[in-house]
KOLVO-683787 format. One record per atom (N, C-alpha, C): z, y, x; residue in three letters. Coordinates in steps of 0.001 Angstrom, whole numbers, plus 500000, padded with zeros to 6 digits. Example, Ala and Ser with C-alpha at 12.3 -4.5 7.8 and 13.67 -1.06 7.14 Angstrom:
% residues 2
507800494310513190ALA;507800495500512300ALA;507800496700513200ALA;507080497750512850SER;507140498940513670SER;507870500030512900SER;
This chain:
% residues 271
499898498724500863MET;500025499943500099MET;500019501275500979MET;499189502008500583SER;499114503294501319SER;500260504431501142SER;500771504996502162PRO;501768506010501823PRO;501962506637500634PRO;500326507550500411THR;500708508299499245THR;501020507269498117THR;500140506379497778ARG;500465505508496572ARG;502574505012496728ARG;502656504721497699PHE;503881504031497789PHE;504782505647497479PHE;504690506651498100PHE;505796507852497631PHE;505649508225495936PHE;503924508083495568ARG;503929508498494503ARG;504628507361493112ARG;504638506265493436ARG;505203505215492878ARG;506928505524492772ARG;507164505657493847ALA;508785505949494321ALA;509200507078493549ALA;508403508327493615LEU;509061509428493064LEU;509148509189491451LEU;508144508386490932VAL;508101508227489538VAL;509156507199489259VAL;509563506324489881VAL;510590505272489698VAL;511767506214489875VAL;512080507233490922LEU;513362507977490747LEU;513544508545489880LEU;512300509554489176ALA;512569510422487865ALA;513240509706486627ALA;512704508153486573LEU;513239507579485473LEU;514753507117485833LEU;515227506698486958VAL;516604506215487132VAL;517659507192487752VAL;517220508433488063ALA;517940509449488768ALA;519211509695488160ALA;519264509518486371PRO;520602510161486189PRO;521768509022486143PRO;521265507820486445LEU;522117506531487138LEU;523309507166488060LEU;522924508312489046GLY;523627508693490107GLY;524704509477489607GLY;524419510233488573VAL;525555511244487952VAL;526928510514487841VAL;527996511393488435VAL;529411511013488315VAL;530207512069488132VAL;530955511634487189SER;532074512659486811SER;533252512658487290SER;533992513656488268THR;535069513571488643THR;536311513698487728THR;535981513735486622ALA;537129513839485847ALA;537544512274485033ALA;536726511454485758HIS;537264509843485284HIS;537489509430486689HIS;538416508254486805SER;538622507560487921SER;537599506506488007SER;537165505793488956GLN;536201504848489075GLN;536781503449488798GLN;536053502734487852GLU;536669501397487559GLU;535732500364488576GLU;536090499147488849VAL;535395498309489579VAL;535927496939488917VAL;534863496052488906GLU;534691494776488688GLU;534248493912489647GLU;535225493374490558ARG;534874493152492040ARG;534168491559491765ARG;534425490806490833ASN;533764489558490674ASN;532801489230489400ASN;531721490313489478ALA;530819490641488411ALA;529669489245488738ALA;529604488750489912PHE;528695487687490222PHE;528780487071491557PHE;528645485588491308ASN;528790485131492484ASN;527864483619492357ASN;527055483636493344TYR;526099482552493487TYR;526138481969495008TYR;526084480568495063ASN;525877479811496551ASN;524826478967496302ASN;524142478644497218ALA;523261477701497426ALA;522411477285498852ALA;522018476059498952SER;521579475960500022SER;519983476421500328SER;519741476869501532LEU;518240477445501872LEU;517925477196503209LEU;516823476329503784SER;516025476165504730SER;515906477449505633SER;515627477377506729ALA;514959478340507262ALA;513646478570507196ALA;513371479672507059GLY;512170480196506630GLY;511574480596505119GLY;512576479952504279ARG;512567480507502759ARG;513173481596502967ARG;513178482429501496THR;513216483979501517THR;514397484006500508THR;515172484903500218VAL;516299485411499498VAL;515932486552499329VAL;515539487082497835ASN;515318488150496975ASN;516288488728496481ASN;516431490065496691VAL;517510490635495659VAL;517153491833495168VAL;517039492281493875ARG;516263493375493183ARG;517376494207492526ARG;517630495755492725ASN;518679496177492192ASN;518063497342491904ASN;518704498353490958VAL;518235499675490651VAL;519422500683490983VAL;520614500320490837ASN;521832501467490878ASN;522705500708491891ASN;522560500930493101GLY;523936500449493883GLY;523074500159495455GLY;524210499814496381ALA;523896499310497685ALA;523790497876497849ALA;522820497432498722ILE;522839496043499177ILE;523257495888500599ILE;524180495074500769SER;524725494816502276SER;524214493178502552SER;523667492761503752VAL;523512491541504197VAL;523809491058505644VAL;524501490094505554GLU;525036489848506957GLU;524931488133507299GLU;525435487831508296ARG;525064486436508543ARG;526141485251508037ARG;525648484156507319SER;526623483473506965SER;527304482461507949SER;528655482212507511ARG;529465481380508399ARG;529484479865507505ARG;528720480087506220SER;528801478482505767SER;527716477664505951SER;526763478484506158ASN;525287477664506475ASN;524786477595505063ASN;525550478431503947GLN;524500478634502769GLN;524475480046502441GLN;523375480014501554VAL;523226481496500997VAL;524496481985500073VAL;525001483206500111GLU;526119483595499250GLU;525889484871498908GLU;525697484962497545ILE;525409486344497039ILE;526720486773495942ILE;527531487904496377THR;528385488132495563THR;528123489541495053THR;528676490301493942ALA;528373491651493456ALA;529570492097492826ALA;529688493360493018GLU;530877493870492072GLU;530155495336491251GLU;530597495321490042LYS;530186496555489348LYS;531175497834489048LYS;530567499006489515ARG;531378500319489455ARG;530922501296488508ARG;531921501898487723TRP;531465502753486564TRP;532627503803486651TRP;532369504924486059ARG;533223506007485776ARG;533353505809483920ARG;532192505974483380ARG;532125506169481729ARG;530855505546481325ARG;530215504882482030GLY;529374503714481503GLY;530043502408480925GLY;529373501691480473ASP;529412500212479723ASP;528983498785480982ASP;529955498303481530PRO;529381497472482587PRO;528664496228481664PRO;529084495912480665ASP;528548494828479949ASP;526939494932479806ASP;526658496429479825ASP;525234496914479638ASP;524348496309480798ASP;524614495946481880VAL;524078495530482973VAL;524667493998483281VAL;523326493442483495ARG;523267491955483870ARG;522902491625485125ARG;523426490339485895ILE;522800490096486864ILE;522658488618486778ILE;521470488145487244VAL;521116486799486930VAL;520283486363488335VAL;520385485123488042GLN;519574484585489505GLN;518327483571488598GLN;517086483580489334VAL;516199482926488652VAL;515397482101490000VAL;514631480721489828PRO;514095480585490837PRO;513042481421491483PRO;512837481553492768GLY;511546482585493300GLY;510722481742493738GLY;509630482131494149ARG;508416481218494437ARG;508584480405495391ARG;508025479167495611ASN;507672478343496622ASN;509467477726497264ASN;510404477613496137GLY;511674477221496469GLY;512381478473496824GLY;511851479556497018ASP;513090480681497231ASP;514065481032496225ASP;514861482172496568ILE;515844482698495631ILE;515553484138495117ILE;515506484397493797MET;515741485556493194MET;516487485949492486MET;517559487406492755VAL;518506487496492306VAL;518490489052491716VAL;518447489378490380CYS;518196490915489725CYS;519210491226488959CYS;519625492586489222ALA;520681493683488442ALA;519842493830487579ALA;519943493846485976LEU;519036494354484967LEU;519702495327484235LEU;519230496463483569TRP;519248497351482895TRP;518380497343481494TRP;519121497692480350ASN;518299497288479072ASN;517526496151478952ASN;516232496057478546ASP;515626495109478238ASP;514821494236479276ASP;515121494998480455ALA;514215494158481670ALA;514791492623481718ALA;513765491971482350GLU;514072490563483014GLU;513791490211484180GLU;514347489412484886CYS;514331488847486074CYS;513161487833486086CYS;512051487960486844THR;511167486702487070THR;511044486325488457THR;510166485359488874GLU;510198485137490068GLU;509586485915491283GLU;509036486941490350THR;508634487975491484THR;509054489630491530THR;510334489383490572GLY;511079490472490486GLY;511404491100489316GLY;512004492398489248ILE;512275493270487960ILE;511256493176486889ILE;510987493050485597ARG;509758493338484804ARG;510525493883483421ARG;510145494743482679SER;510420495132481176SER;509167495586480693SER;509349495232479312GLN;508597495436478380GLN;508301496898477816GLN;509065497950478352ARG;508984499118477851ARG;509471499879478814ARG;509328501359478766ARG;509616502306479816ARG;511379502415479694ARG;511626502282481174GLN;513319502185481103GLN;513733503768481030GLN;514820503622479994THR;515449504924479639THR;516770504612479855THR;517304505564480848TRP;519132505603480806TRP;519221507126480677TRP;520786507305479957ASN;521291508676480089ASN;522408508733481043ASN;522707510189481056ASP;523841510161482149ASP;525107509861481738ASP;525412509144480896ARG;526704508475480289ARG;526564506803480766ARG;525601506439481200ASN;525447505075481912ASN;525367505075483402ASN;526406505405484350ASP;526646505433485588ASP;527134504018486174ASP;526804503171485685VAL;526910501662485916VAL;526400501261487512VAL;526995501163488608SER;526149500756490030SER;526569499277490149SER;525783498412490640VAL;525768497015491187VAL;525861497042492580VAL;526995496856493598HIS;526837496792494817HIS;526706495074495271HIS;525749494829495966PHE;525820493323496404PHE;525789493163497878PHE;526693491992498185THR;526977491422499628THR;526098490116499615THR;525127490011500353VAL;524386488986500536VAL;524439488306502184VAL;524848486844502049ARG;525119486051503369ARG;524200485014503416ARG;523529485179504403VAL;522323484054505098VAL;522543483348505928VAL;521944481862505854PRO;521979481145507139PRO;520982481497508269PRO;521223481360509473ASP;519912481444510593ASP;518431481007509933ASP;517632481894510186GLY;516342481899509757GLY;515822481973508624GLY;516734482398507803VAL;516422482650506511VAL;515889484019506376VAL;514523484370505502HIS;514130485548505472HIS;514821486218504163HIS;515072487619504228VAL;515636488339503241VAL;514778489483502770VAL;514574489485501628ASN;513935490657500981ASN;514468491553500096ASN;515192492623500578MET;516123493370499694MET;515468494651499318MET;515646494975497872SER;515321496398497173SER;516184496964496320SER;516283498012496355THR;517011498927495406THR;516600500522495116THR;517063501142494376VAL;516262502281493985VAL;517363503565494622VAL;518301503437493947ASN;519527504171494200ASN;520630503676495383ASN;520667503667496276GLY;521527503236497398GLY;520661502587498680GLY;521926502550499306ALA;521507502260500893ALA;521326500684501048ALA;520592499911502210VAL;520038498723502426VAL;520350498705503794VAL;521573497780504069THR;522140497511505204THR;522242496090505629THR;521623495788506790VAL;521263494303507014VAL;521679494213508433VAL;522686493323508733ASP;523344493208510167ASP;523077491775510755ASP;522500492019511891ALA;522645490691512882ALA;521954489426512108ALA;521310489353511410ILE;520446488046511032ILE;519494487891511847ILE;518874486498511620SER;517996486315512906SER;516595486069512115SER;516644486006510849GLY;515388485769510196GLY;514384487299509742GLY;513405487563509290MET;512656488434509230MET;513312489056507962MET;513023490403508023ILE;513877491434507127ILE;512712492249506284ILE;512744492221505325ASP;512094493647504287ASP;513222493978503606ASP;512961495410503762ALA;514444496271503170ALA;513546497658502629ALA;513691498096501531SER;513028499043500755SER;514280499791499881SER;514123501095499561THR;514814501974498590THR;514058503201498424THR;514517503913497562VAL;514082505340497474VAL;515121506151497680VAL;516058506307497117ASN;517178507037497317ASN;518318506306498042ASN;518255506535499738GLY;519050505733500429GLY;518874505635501770GLY;519364505360502628SER;518738504845503918SER;518764503263504209SER;517777503061505249VAL;517334501525505640VAL;518145501605507005VAL;518934500404507249GLU;519436500043508533GLU;519464498698508579GLU;518604498074509308ALA;518404496494509688ALA;518450496293511132ALA;519053495340511408ARG;519049494457512738ARG;518659493080512721ARG;517767492735513220SER;517736491039513587SER;517680490755514569SER;518198489662514952THR;518197488830516365THR;517002487974516529THR;516408488048515403GLY;515092487286515700GLY;513968488827515303GLY;513197488559514240GLY;512764489655513349GLY;511526488982512683GLY;510312489877512294PRO;510446491227512479PRO;511060491883511401PRO;511338493283511572VAL;511693494169510521VAL;511010495035509825VAL;510853495032508273HIS;509510495869507350HIS;511015496950506752HIS;510500498067506559ALA;511492498959506320ALA;510616500347505467ALA;511093500684504301LYS;510331501762503690LYS;511731502610502821LYS;511652503672502375THR;512411504687501790THR;511585505787501434THR;512404506775500682VAL;511716508090500608VAL;512826509276500989VAL;513887509206500502ASN;514911510036500896ASN;516268509323501487ASN;515947509314503020GLY;516784508619503624GLY;516093508503505123GLY;516887507864506036SER;516410507575507244SER;516309505940507408SER;515607505816508412ILE;515187504321508943ILE;515805504015510193ILE;516674502991510292LYS;516820502274511672LYS;516812501010511617LYS;515691500618512461ALA;515246498918512551ALA;515423498537513918ALA;515834497367514213THR;516481496786515413THR;515522495120515500THR;514768494932516079MET;514280493897516180MET;514066493075517585MET;514057491722517737ALA;514100491335518948ALA;512453490651518995ALA;511787490682518043SER;510454489804517935SER;509523490594516728SER;508597491092517222LEU;507401491925516130LEU;506978491043515374LEU;507132489728515602GLY;506108488621514760GLY;504856488754514945GLY;503967488260513953ARG;502390488365513821ARG;501669489596512957ARG;502696490161511951GLU;501488490987511278GLU;501880492302511741GLU;501116493376510893ASP;501116494627511070ASP;502694495341510589ASP;503280496277511476LEU;504662496887511064LEU;504044498162510350LEU;505019498654509189GLU;504857499918508646GLU;506251500298508210GLU;506344501566508712TYR;507635502302508182TYR;507557503821507914TYR;507938504046506459GLU;507925505316505892GLU;508915505542505084GLU;509270507100505384THR;510170507947504624THR;509471509097504330THR;509929510011503436VAL;509999511594503489VAL;511019512496504244VAL;512037512278503795ASN;513301513105504158ASN;514294512128504805ASN;513864512041506372GLY;514807511378506935GLY;514043510914508527GLY;515008510706509294SER;514313510111510676SER;514030508633510661SER;513118508141512014ILE;512802506628511744ILE;513032506469513344ILE;514244505523513461THR;514385505155514745THR;514282503405514725THR;513085502999515936LEU;513059501390516063LEU;513272501246517372LEU;514034499992517579THR;514125499476518682THR;513443498166518652THR;512606498264519856LEU;511605497542520046LEU;511791496257521006LEU;511312495158521358PRO;511436494331522541PRO;510869495036523680PRO;511336495153524935SER;510884495642526018SER;509165495176526468SER;508989494021526202ASN;507902493713526235ASN;506721493675525329ASN;506957494690524255SER;506079494655523267SER;504711495061523485SER;503547494556522455ASN;502303495163522712ASN;501786495179521283ASN;501741496630520988VAL;501239497363519720VAL;500531498460519935VAL;499571498586518894ASP;498790499808518898ASP;499275501066517804ASP;499719502288518163LEU;500816502995517567LEU;499918504214516529LEU;500391504352515428ASP;500110505394514837ASP;501551506204514111ASP;501799507213514743ILE;503140507724514414ILE;502839509050514188ILE;503480509534513111SER;503450511268512707SER;504348511597511870SER;505038512871512157THR;505946513547511548THR;505396515052511138THR;505903515536510199VAL;505465517069510038VAL;506679518051510717VAL;507823517773510264ASN;509100518580510772ASN;509808517657511558ASN;509577517835512677GLY;510316516792513591GLY;509577516682515041GLY;509684515491515901SER;509224515360516961SER;509045513896517111SER;508225513437517863VAL;508048511873518203VAL;508304511567519898VAL;509173510441519954ASN;509878510216521107ASN;509879508895521847ASN;509543508328522637THR;509475507006522921THR;509941506728524373THR;510480505794524313ASP;510830505012525771ASP;509887504237526386ASP;509012503962525933PHE;507779503198526383PHE;506794503971527136PHE;506414503588528090PRO;504845504395528611PRO;503719504031527407PRO;503002504677527195VAL;501720504630526174VAL;500700505081526805VAL;499536504294526406THR;498218504683526620THR;497872505311525381THR;497615506832525571VAL;497342507698524595VAL;496037507710524122VAL;495745507844522773GLN;494349507698522415GLN;494057509433521825GLN;493257510079522503GLY;493064511606521718GLY;494018512498522223GLY;494095513516521441SER;494971514702522149SER;496487514268522417SER;497339514861522779ILE;498953514665522872ILE;499322515748522026ILE;500334515484521417SER;501186516262520086SER;502583515964520328SER;503524516834520179ARG;504763516402519875ARG;505025515487518311ARG;504234516141517230ARG;504462515343516395ARG;503489514260515994ARG;502657513728516699LYS;501827512799516296LYS;501327511954517628LYS;501117510564517400LEU;501491509819518611LEU;500582508760518292LEU;499146508514518793ARG;498405507326518609ARG;498004507058520181ARG;498220505483520131GLY;497949504904521707GLY;498593503914521546GLY;498676502944522589SER;498828501351522680SER;500358501639523632SER;501096500681523250ILE;502268499974524387ILE;501517498689524882ILE;501768498323526007GLY;501133497340526607GLY;500070497042526212GLY;499481495781526023SER;498119495711525740SER;497779495814524249SER;498417496375523549GLY;498104496756521973GLY;498106495118521253GLY;497499495587520502GLY;497605494115519170GLY;497924494687517872GLY;498509494221517424ARG;499068494357515941ARG;499288495942515708ARG;498980496554514697SER;499388497860514196SER;500864498293514192SER;501290499329514569LEU;502951499579514098LEU;502561501192513723LEU;503049501641512191LYS;502790502775511989LYS;504367503313511509LYS;504192504517511506ALA;505440505161511045ALA;505476506585510963ALA;505940506684509528SER;505417508363509361SER;506775508725508394SER;507084510025508517THR;507996510891508054THR;507708512420507739THR;508234512893506915VAL;507825514498506822VAL;508906515159507515VAL;510256515039506921ASN;511139515803507676ASN;512181514820508675ASN;511781514852509589GLY;512846513907510556GLY;511574513501511863GLY;512607513016512709SER;511711512541514035SER;511538511005513980SER;510562510803514919VAL;510564509537514943VAL;510879509012516579VAL;511440507731516401ASN;511957507642517951ASN;511746506043518595ASN;511029505871519432LEU;510983504327519630LEU;511607504169520966LEU;512497502803520646VAL;513436502674521860VAL;513400501179522336VAL;513401501343523753ARG;513260500433524247ARG;514457499294524051ARG;514213497843523649GLY;515503497229523588GLY;515263496215524829GLY;516027494699524512GLY;515964493732525606GLY;514640493037525125GLY;514256492131526314GLU;512873491501526317GLU;513310490091525736GLU;511924489635524665ARG;512480488278523888ARG;511157487497524548ARG;
């Protein structure tokens, strides 16, 4: 998906769900800590998908060699019973978990609704997921209002949000990340075989790559600068806001773009 189409779709979603973030300081926050619990075995290479709308997602390594997904609901004046959390089989034996508002349903590909989603400023229920995964499992995490944090797992990571930051670290890799209003920090020990793309509008992008990386770069910002620890063979003119060129022998494409923020390429260890 092109950056223009992604940002346009994200802003439409944001316009529909932004009222969920309205919080009244006149009421104390209520918490339902055991709103959802799910455990399952999943082999390396399979995918855990979590789809949220309002709330953060945190992912970490499992110590039980099983997928463990828990969630809590938080609210001040909304009704927690209006929000359902369900698990359905994903594609090819994968796992799909969704937080659902209104008439939405959870399918093997994610959240689907038969009508336009509508919320009001009194439905402030948020769902906060904690996900633990075994080694080698791919995680695909998506929310709208909230941060996505993935810490030190060994599989591939896909992480996206609209209002929030993305911080993801894989001891394997690769990491794919997108947001609109927030920063991106991605650390990976392997770039995988596919092209890599990182997009935000309001926020910086910091990518920690293996020291022996071979990629073709297409990096840009409007209000910020581009900085790199790597020697780069530059294509075209040199600019502090744009960088096109190659690291190492080149190969797969690595694109990173922001409007308000800098882009930083950091040299990590060799893999």
